[in-house]
N, CA and C of each residue as an Amber inpcrd file, in Angstrom:
protein
   453
   0.8490000  -1.1750000   0.0000000   0.0000000   0.0000000   0.0000000
   0.8960000   1.2400000   0.0000000   0.5890000   2.1690000  -0.8450000
   1.3540000   3.4180000  -0.9250000   0.9880000   4.3200000   0.2490000
   1.8730000   5.2540000   0.5590000   1.5620000   6.2590000   1.5750000
   0.3680000   7.0780000   1.1090000  -0.4220000   7.5800000   2.0590000
  -1.6040000   8.3840000   1.7270000  -1.2080000   9.5260000   0.7940000
  -1.9680000   9.7040000  -0.2830000  -1.7150000  10.7750000  -1.2250000
  -0.6580000  10.4630000  -2.2660000  -0.0640000   9.2910000  -2.2060000
   0.9890000   8.9000000  -3.1510000   0.4850000   7.7890000  -4.0600000
   0.9200000   7.8180000  -5.2960000   0.5630000   6.7610000  -6.2300000
   1.5100000   5.5790000  -6.0570000   1.0760000   4.4210000  -6.5460000
   1.9450000   3.2440000  -6.5110000   3.1310000   3.4710000  -7.4290000
   4.3050000   3.0750000  -6.9620000   5.5340000   3.2010000  -7.7480000
   6.3130000   1.9060000  -7.6060000   7.2030000   1.6160000  -8.5440000
   8.0250000   0.3980000  -8.4180000   8.8420000   0.4230000  -7.1300000
   8.9510000  -0.7280000  -6.5130000   9.6480000  -0.8470000  -5.2290000
  11.0600000  -0.2870000  -5.2920000  11.7880000  -0.5890000  -6.3620000
  13.1800000  -0.1370000  -6.4720000  13.2840000   1.3850000  -6.5570000
  12.1800000   2.0710000  -6.8650000  12.1900000   3.5340000  -6.9430000
  11.9190000   4.1910000  -5.5880000  11.2490000   3.4820000  -4.6900000
  10.8360000   4.1010000  -3.4230000  11.5480000   3.5330000  -2.1940000
  12.1660000   2.3920000  -2.3340000  12.8190000   1.7550000  -1.1780000
  14.2250000   2.3110000  -0.9870000  14.6110000   2.4510000   0.2710000
  15.9770000   2.8790000   0.5900000  16.9320000   1.7030000   0.4230000
  18.2230000   2.0010000   0.4660000  19.2230000   0.9290000   0.4060000
  19.0590000  -0.0510000   1.5530000  18.7760000   0.4530000   2.7460000
  18.5680000  -0.4170000   3.9030000  17.3520000  -1.3040000   3.7280000
  16.2620000  -0.7320000   3.2080000  15.0580000  -1.5270000   2.9810000
  15.3010000  -2.6130000   1.9430000  16.0080000  -2.2650000   0.8740000
  16.3310000  -3.2730000  -0.1370000  17.1980000  -4.3820000   0.4610000
  18.1480000  -4.0190000   1.3070000  18.9980000  -5.0240000   1.9610000
  18.1780000  -5.9360000   2.8540000  17.1980000  -5.3780000   3.5670000
  16.3780000  -6.2020000   4.4590000  15.4310000  -7.1140000   3.6770000
  14.9690000  -6.6720000   2.5100000  14.1770000  -7.5570000   1.6470000
  15.0510000  -8.7090000   1.1580000  16.2760000  -8.3860000   0.7430000
  17.2100000  -9.4360000   0.3090000  17.4800000 -10.4110000   1.4520000
  17.6160000  -9.8990000   2.6730000  17.8350000 -10.7640000   3.8370000
  16.6390000 -11.6860000   4.0520000  15.4280000 -11.1540000   3.9310000
  14.2350000 -11.9830000   4.1120000  14.2120000 -13.1210000   3.0920000
  14.5080000 -12.7980000   1.8500000  14.5290000 -13.8260000   0.8070000
  15.6410000 -14.8440000   1.0610000  16.8100000 -14.3570000   1.4370000
  17.9490000 -15.2470000   1.6700000  17.7020000 -16.1230000   2.9010000
  17.0090000 -15.6000000   3.9120000  16.7040000 -16.3940000   5.1030000
  15.8730000 -17.6140000   4.7280000  14.9380000 -17.4270000   3.8080000
  14.0550000 -18.5100000   3.3920000  14.7700000 -19.5410000   2.5240000
  15.6670000 -19.0830000   1.6430000  16.2300000 -20.0170000   0.6690000
  17.7270000 -20.3000000   0.8300000  18.3560000 -19.8210000   1.8880000
  19.8150000 -19.9720000   2.0420000  20.2650000 -21.4300000   2.0380000
  19.4830000 -22.3130000   2.6250000  19.8950000 -23.7120000   2.6990000
  19.6440000 -24.4600000   1.3890000  18.9760000 -23.8180000   0.4150000
  18.6480000 -24.4840000  -0.8470000  19.4650000 -24.0170000  -2.0380000
  19.8960000 -22.7550000  -2.0490000  20.5680000 -22.2610000  -3.2480000
  22.0570000 -22.5840000  -3.2250000  22.7200000 -22.3060000  -4.3360000
  24.1300000 -22.6710000  -4.4680000  25.0750000 -21.4830000  -4.3560000
  24.5480000 -20.3310000  -4.0030000  25.3840000 -19.1400000  -3.8320000
  26.2000000 -19.3140000  -2.5510000  27.5190000 -19.1470000  -2.6520000
  28.3940000 -19.4170000  -1.5100000  28.5800000 -18.2710000  -0.5460000
  28.4770000 -17.0410000  -1.0410000  28.7270000 -15.8660000  -0.1990000
  27.6570000 -14.8170000  -0.4210000  27.3550000 -14.0780000   0.6510000
  26.3560000 -13.0170000   0.6000000  26.9450000 -11.7990000   1.2990000
  26.7220000 -10.6180000   0.7340000  27.1760000  -9.3660000   1.3400000
  25.9580000  -8.5140000   1.6610000  25.8930000  -8.0310000   2.8930000
  24.8420000  -7.1130000   3.3100000  25.4940000  -5.7960000   3.7150000
  25.0920000  -4.7280000   3.0460000  25.5930000  -3.3940000   3.3510000
  24.3850000  -2.4920000   3.5700000  24.4690000  -1.5840000   4.5150000
  23.3910000  -0.6560000   4.8610000  22.1780000  -1.3710000   5.4330000
  22.3270000  -2.5980000   5.8580000  21.1700000  -3.3310000   6.3610000
  20.6630000  -2.7370000   7.6700000  21.5250000  -1.9830000   8.3690000
  21.1280000  -1.3760000   9.6290000  20.6320000   0.0630000   9.4760000
  20.5290000   0.5400000   8.2430000  20.0980000   1.9280000   8.0070000
  18.6660000   2.1300000   8.4870000  18.4800000   3.0800000   9.3860000
  17.1470000   3.4490000   9.8440000  16.5160000   2.5110000  10.8490000
  17.2920000   1.5980000  11.4120000  16.7350000   0.6950000  12.4330000
  17.6170000   0.7160000  13.6680000  17.1070000   0.2060000  14.7390000
  17.8720000   0.0890000  15.9730000  17.1420000  -0.8330000  16.9270000
  17.6970000  -0.9890000  18.1150000  17.0450000  -1.7510000  19.1730000
  16.6290000  -3.1440000  18.7700000  15.3630000  -3.4670000  19.0640000
  14.8370000  -4.8090000  18.8360000  14.8600000  -5.1870000  17.3500000
  14.5800000  -4.2390000  16.4710000  14.5910000  -4.5440000  15.0410000
  15.9990000  -4.9260000  14.5960000  17.0000000  -4.1800000  15.0380000
  18.3840000  -4.5110000  14.7010000  18.7520000  -5.8820000  15.2560000
  18.2860000  -6.1840000  16.4520000  18.5470000  -7.4940000  17.0690000
  17.9620000  -8.6110000  16.1870000  16.7360000  -8.4210000  15.7140000
  16.0890000  -9.4310000  14.8770000  16.8060000  -9.5730000  13.5310000
  17.2540000  -8.4620000  12.9560000  18.0220000  -8.5120000  11.7040000
  19.3190000  -9.2860000  11.9370000  19.9960000  -9.0110000  13.0500000
  21.2260000  -9.7340000  13.3810000  20.9960000 -11.2330000  13.4890000
  19.8890000 -11.6250000  14.0870000  19.5730000 -13.0500000  14.2050000
  19.3500000 -13.6760000  12.8280000  18.6360000 -12.9820000  11.9440000
  18.3880000 -13.5200000  10.6090000  19.6890000 -13.6410000   9.8220000
  20.5710000 -12.6620000   9.9750000  21.8700000 -12.7460000   9.2920000
  22.6380000 -13.9610000   9.8030000  22.6050000 -14.1960000  11.1160000
  23.2910000 -15.3610000  11.6810000  22.6890000 -16.6630000  11.1570000
  21.3710000 -16.6770000  10.9530000  20.7320000 -17.8690000  10.3920000
  21.2270000 -18.1270000   8.9700000  21.3120000 -17.0770000   8.1740000
  21.8380000 -17.2190000   6.8090000  23.2920000 -17.6870000   6.8770000
  24.0470000 -17.1420000   7.8300000  25.4760000 -17.4760000   7.9630000
  25.6950000 -18.9280000   8.3710000  24.6640000 -19.5990000   8.8530000
  24.8290000 -21.0160000   9.1700000  24.8800000 -21.8580000   7.8920000
  24.5060000 -21.2520000   6.7430000  24.5310000 -21.9460000   5.4580000
  25.4670000 -21.3100000   4.4410000  25.8580000 -20.0650000   4.6700000
  26.6300000 -19.2900000   3.7000000  27.7360000 -18.5180000   4.4100000
  28.6960000 -18.0770000   3.6320000  29.6440000 -17.0860000   4.1320000
  28.9540000 -15.7370000   3.9910000  28.8730000 -14.9820000   5.0850000
  28.2050000 -13.6910000   5.0750000  29.1900000 -12.6040000   5.4800000
  29.2190000 -11.5520000   4.7010000  29.9620000 -10.3490000   5.0550000
  28.9180000  -9.2710000   5.2580000  28.9030000  -8.6980000   6.4470000
  27.9080000  -7.6860000   6.7800000  28.6280000  -6.4510000   7.2960000
  28.4050000  -5.3370000   6.6310000  28.9640000  -4.0730000   7.0860000
  27.8980000  -3.4230000   7.9540000  28.2280000  -3.1660000   9.2250000
  27.2260000  -2.6420000  10.1510000  27.8430000  -1.6930000  11.1620000
  27.0090000  -0.8050000  11.6710000  27.3800000   0.0780000  12.7710000
  26.5340000  -0.2650000  13.9940000  25.8050000  -1.3490000  13.9240000
  24.8810000  -1.7400000  14.9810000  25.4830000  -2.8250000  15.8700000
  25.5900000  -2.5750000  17.1750000  26.1050000  -3.6210000  18.0610000
  25.1650000  -4.8240000  18.1430000  23.8680000  -4.5940000  17.9410000
  22.9130000  -5.7080000  17.9690000  23.1630000  -6.6760000  16.8240000
  23.6700000  -6.1790000  15.7050000  23.9950000  -7.0340000  14.5750000
  25.4090000  -7.5940000  14.7340000  26.3570000  -6.7430000  15.0930000
  27.7620000  -7.1560000  15.1980000  27.9870000  -8.2250000  16.2600000
  27.1740000  -8.2570000  17.3090000  27.3760000  -9.2550000  18.3670000
  27.1290000 -10.6730000  17.8710000  26.4170000 -10.8230000  16.7540000
  26.1200000 -12.1440000  16.2120000  27.2570000 -12.6980000  15.3590000
  28.2790000 -11.9000000  15.1110000  29.3600000 -12.2920000  14.2040000
  30.1870000 -13.4460000  14.7560000  30.5670000 -14.3610000  13.8670000
  31.5410000 -15.3930000  14.2140000  32.9460000 -14.8000000  14.1680000
  33.1550000 -13.8750000  13.2400000  34.4290000 -13.1670000  13.0990000
  34.1190000 -11.6940000  12.8780000  34.7480000 -10.8510000  13.6650000
  34.5070000  -9.4100000  13.5740000  35.7380000  -8.7740000  12.9380000
  35.5250000  -8.1370000  11.7880000  36.6080000  -7.4440000  11.1050000
  36.4960000  -5.9560000  11.3790000  37.6270000  -5.3290000  11.6240000
  37.6670000  -3.8960000  11.8750000  38.2980000  -3.2270000  10.6650000
  37.6120000  -2.2490000  10.1160000  38.0950000  -1.5400000   8.9360000
  38.4360000  -0.1190000   9.3410000  39.6510000   0.2830000   9.0170000
  40.1070000   1.6190000   9.3930000  40.7630000   2.2830000   8.1950000
  40.3830000   3.5310000   7.9660000  41.0030000   4.3140000   6.8940000
  41.9560000   5.3240000   7.5230000  43.1340000   5.4520000   6.9180000
  44.1310000   6.4120000   7.3790000  44.7070000   7.1330000   6.1670000
  44.9420000   8.4300000   6.3320000  45.5940000   9.1910000   5.2780000
  47.0820000   9.1940000   5.5670000  47.8500000   8.7030000   4.6070000
  49.3060000   8.6730000   4.7130000  49.8620000   9.4090000   3.5050000
  50.4550000  10.5590000   3.7840000  50.9000000  11.4060000   2.6770000
  49.6730000  11.9570000   1.9830000  49.5910000  11.7460000   0.7010000
  48.4340000  12.1890000  -0.0740000  47.5070000  11.0380000  -0.4400000
  47.6580000   9.8940000   0.2140000  46.8830000   8.6990000  -0.1330000
  46.0840000   8.2220000   1.0620000  44.9450000   7.6320000   0.7730000
  44.1460000   6.9980000   1.8110000  44.4400000   5.5100000   1.7910000
  44.7670000   4.9930000   2.9540000  45.0710000   3.5680000   3.0930000
  43.9690000   2.9430000   3.9490000  43.4650000   1.8040000   3.5090000
  42.4500000   1.0800000   4.2620000  43.0750000  -0.1760000   4.8410000
  42.9090000  -0.3530000   6.1370000  43.4340000  -1.5370000   6.8200000
  42.2590000  -2.3370000   7.3720000  42.3020000  -3.6290000   7.1350000
  41.2650000  -4.5310000   7.6470000  41.9550000  -5.5950000   8.4810000
  41.4570000  -5.7830000   9.6990000  42.0400000  -6.8310000  10.5330000
  40.9450000  -7.5220000  11.3410000  41.1630000  -8.7970000  11.5960000
  40.2160000  -9.5710000  12.3870000  40.4750000  -9.2920000  13.8590000
  39.4090000  -8.9920000  14.5840000  39.5360000  -8.7130000  16.0100000
  39.6050000 -10.0080000  16.8100000  40.3770000  -9.9660000  17.8890000
  40.3910000 -11.0850000  18.8420000  39.0710000 -11.0620000  19.6110000
  38.8290000 -12.0880000  20.3990000  37.6170000 -12.1450000  21.2160000
  37.5350000 -10.9330000  22.1440000  38.6380000 -10.5960000  22.7800000
  38.6530000  -9.4420000  23.6980000  38.4310000  -8.1330000  22.9340000
  39.0560000  -8.0080000  21.7690000  38.8830000  -6.7920000  20.9630000
  37.4490000  -6.6670000  20.4460000  36.8490000  -7.7990000  20.1190000
  35.4520000  -7.8180000  19.6660000  34.5480000  -7.2280000  20.7520000
  34.7660000  -7.6510000  21.9820000  33.9600000  -7.1470000  23.0990000
  34.1660000  -5.6410000  23.2870000  35.4000000  -5.1870000  23.2180000
  35.6930000  -3.7580000  23.3740000  35.0850000  -2.9580000  22.2180000
  35.1580000  -3.4920000  20.9980000  34.5820000  -2.7880000  19.8500000
  33.0670000  -2.6870000  19.9710000  32.4180000  -3.7450000  20.4380000
  30.9700000  -3.6670000  20.6760000  30.6550000  -2.6160000  21.7260000
  31.4450000  -2.5640000  22.7850000  31.2400000  -1.5450000  23.8310000
  31.3980000  -0.1450000  23.2410000  32.3830000   0.0260000  22.3650000
  32.5810000   1.3230000  21.7070000  31.4000000   1.6640000  20.8120000
  30.8520000   0.6570000  20.1430000  29.6840000   0.8730000  19.2950000
  28.4760000   1.2900000  20.1320000  28.4100000   0.8090000  21.3680000
  27.3040000   1.1380000  22.2610000  27.4410000   2.5630000  22.8000000
  28.6430000   2.9310000  23.2480000  28.7980000   4.1900000  23.9750000
  29.6270000   5.2500000  23.2720000  30.2760000   4.9110000  22.1870000
  31.1850000   5.8660000  21.5560000  32.5620000   5.7310000  22.1760000
  33.3260000   6.7950000  22.1480000  34.7210000   6.7150000  22.6090000
  34.8570000   6.6580000  24.1250000  33.8120000   6.9960000  24.8630000
  33.8620000   6.9910000  26.3270000  33.4660000   5.6090000  26.8580000
  34.4310000   4.6800000  26.8330000  34.1400000   3.3180000  27.2950000
  33.9420000   3.2950000  28.8020000  32.9210000   2.5770000  29.2020000
  32.6470000   2.4150000  30.6260000  32.6390000   0.9310000  30.9560000
  32.7870000   0.6430000  32.2320000  32.7310000  -0.7450000  32.6840000
  31.3660000  -1.3500000  32.3410000  30.3050000  -0.5610000  32.5120000
  28.9520000  -1.0430000  32.2160000  28.8020000  -1.3920000  30.7320000
  29.3700000  -0.5640000  29.8520000  29.2800000  -0.8390000  28.4070000
  30.0300000  -2.1170000  28.0510000  31.1880000  -2.3180000  28.6560000
  31.9760000  -3.5310000  28.3900000  31.2330000  -4.7580000  28.9050000
  30.6180000  -4.6520000  30.0830000  29.8200000  -5.7650000  30.6080000
  28.6180000  -6.0350000  29.7090000  27.9630000  -4.9720000  29.2430000
  26.8210000  -5.1180000  28.3400000  27.2450000  -5.8200000  27.0620000
  28.3720000  -5.4210000  26.4930000  28.8890000  -6.0580000  25.2750000
  29.1480000  -7.5410000  25.5240000  29.7280000  -7.8610000  26.6580000
  29.9810000  -9.2610000  26.9990000  28.7010000 -10.0650000  27.0910000
  27.6550000  -9.4600000  27.6770000  26.3620000 -10.1380000  27.7680000
  25.7520000 -10.3450000  26.3850000  25.8940000  -9.3440000  25.5240000
  25.3650000  -9.4720000  24.1570000  26.0490000 -10.6240000  23.4270000
  27.3530000 -10.7130000  23.5460000  28.1110000 -11.7850000  22.8850000
  27.7070000 -13.1350000  23.4400000  27.5890000 -13.2420000  24.7640000
  27.2030000 -14.5030000  25.4020000  25.8290000 -14.9580000  24.9200000
  24.8710000 -14.0430000  24.8990000  23.5150000 -14.3990000  24.4490000
  23.5110000 -14.7960000  22.9790000  24.2870000 -14.1010000  22.1630000
  24.3610000 -14.4360000  20.7380000  24.9470000 -15.8290000  20.5460000
  26.0340000 -16.1290000  21.2540000  26.6600000 -17.4510000  21.1290000
  25.7120000 -18.5450000  21.6170000  24.9930000 -18.2790000  22.6930000
  24.0370000 -19.2480000  23.2260000  22.9460000 -19.5480000  22.2060000
  22.3970000 -18.4970000  21.5970000  21.3550000 -18.6970000  20.5800000
  21.8820000 -19.5000000  19.4020000  23.0830000 -19.1690000  18.9240000
  23.6390000 -19.8810000  17.7740000  23.8890000 -21.3520000  18.1080000
  24.3010000 -21.6510000  19.3340000  24.5010000 -23.0490000  19.7360000
  23.1780000 -23.7960000  19.7720000  22.1250000 -23.1470000  20.2400000
  20.7910000 -23.7640000  20.2580000  20.3270000 -24.0500000  18.8390000
  20.4960000 -23.0800000  17.9360000  20.0950000 -23.2820000  16.5410000
  20.8540000 -24.4360000  15.9120000  22.1440000 -24.5420000  16.2260000
  22.9630000 -25.6090000  15.6630000  22.4450000 -26.9700000  16.1450000
  22.1230000 -27.0820000  17.4320000  21.5940000 -28.3360000  17.9800000
  20.2510000 -28.6760000  17.3640000  19.3990000 -27.6540000  17.1780000
  18.0850000 -27.8930000  16.5650000  18.2310000 -28.3680000  15.1210000
  19.2000000 -27.8220000  14.4040000  19.4150000 -28.2100000  13.0040000
  19.9110000 -29.6450000  12.8890000  20.6770000 -30.0960000  13.8990000
  21.2160000 -31.4490000  13.8920000  20.1780000 -32.4780000  14.3150000
  19.1410000 -32.0330000  15.0230000  18.1270000 -32.9680000  15.5370000
  17.1920000 -33.4520000  14.4610000
């Protein structure tokens, strides 16, 4: 249904990049275990969402990742906590050139990065504890899903 006062338009003309990514995620969630595509990239999937919605998107991405290699670019701790591997991307200007460095975070660095995503540069003990709880809950859910899939 179109917004009041608006005519129907093609979806690709009215949907944002984030909305298109979430539609792709919905489709991939349904068919990930059946298709032959080996890798999936989600970018801007967290655009315009937060809280519980971001948490649910993170869970769906993790479900797809149980069948595929998934690369997800996100600024959402609710999504990032579901990662099996967290990559940190940093751009630096050296001379007149921009250099991009990508490195895999350790478990401890992953927790600190999630805390930074929650609070910004002012890390607190509470934010670090919250990040740890998010990671623990995410790992617990993924272990349950794995057991259910094997049953």
